[in-house]
C-alpha positions in Angstrom: 30.4 -27.0 70.2 29.4 -29.2 67.3 32.2 -30.0 64.8 30.3 -32.0 62.3 26.7 -31.7 61.0 24.7 -34.7 59.8 21.5 -33.8 57.9 19.8 -37.2 58.2 20.5 -40.5 60.0 20.9 -42.3 56.6 23.7 -40.0 55.5 27.2 -41.4 54.9 28.8 -38.0 55.0 28.8 -35.1 57.4 29.7 -31.4 56.9 32.7 -29.9 58.7 31.7 -26.9 60.8 35.4 -25.8 61.0 38.6 -26.8 59.3 39.6 -30.3 60.3 43.2 -31.6 60.7 44.5 -35.1 60.1 44.7 -37.2 63.3 41.9 -35.4 65.1 39.5 -37.8 66.8 35.9 -36.5 66.6 32.8 -37.9 68.3 29.6 -37.8 66.3 26.0 -38.6 67.1 24.2 -40.7 64.5 20.7 -41.2 65.6 20.9 -42.6 69.1 24.5 -43.9 68.7 27.8 -42.0 69.3 30.8 -42.9 67.1 34.4 -41.8 66.9 35.9 -40.7 63.6 39.6 -40.1 63.0 40.2 -37.4 60.4 42.4 -38.8 57.7 43.3 -35.7 55.7 42.8 -31.9 55.9 39.1 -31.1 55.4 38.1 -27.4 54.9 35.2 -25.8 56.6 31.9 -26.6 54.8 33.3 -29.7 53.0 32.1 -33.3 53.5 33.8 -36.0 55.6 32.9 -39.7 55.2 31.3 -41.0 58.4 31.4 -44.6 57.1 33.5 -46.5 54.6 32.1 -45.9 51.1 32.9 -48.4 48.4 33.7 -47.4 44.9 30.4 -47.1 42.9 28.3 -46.7 46.0 25.9 -43.8 46.6 27.0 -40.7 48.5 24.1 -39.8 50.8 23.5 -36.3 52.2 20.2 -34.8 53.3 18.9 -38.4 53.2 19.2 -38.2 49.4 21.7 -39.6 46.9 23.9 -36.7 45.8 26.5 -38.6 43.8 28.5 -41.8 43.3 31.9 -42.6 44.7 34.5 -42.8 42.0 37.0 -44.5 44.4 36.8 -46.2 47.8 36.4 -43.5 50.5 37.6 -44.5 53.9 35.8 -43.3 57.0 37.3 -39.9 58.1 38.4 -38.9 54.5 37.5 -35.8 52.5 34.5 -36.3 50.2 34.6 -33.8 47.3 34.8 -33.6 43.5 38.1 -35.6 43.5 36.3 -38.8 44.6 32.6 -38.4 43.7 30.6 -37.9 40.5 27.5 -35.8 40.8 24.2 -37.1 39.6 23.1 -33.7 38.5 25.7 -32.8 35.9 
């Protein structure tokens, strides 16, 4: 069963397909590569998780499109949501 969903190979976030708990080790396929991600904090179903380290001020990429800017450094495996991104739409 898939646990994370990536819309596009260029994405730096994935969507949790169930609630995720800290310490879980997940395998994710990005293109032709398989990577492991350790969940750093609780991530609710439907929310985003960083699949790479994202520097403060860097683009948040989902659907292969920039959806926001990181307001803090976001470590791989961390929750990506309104507390650490600024939307480009509003």
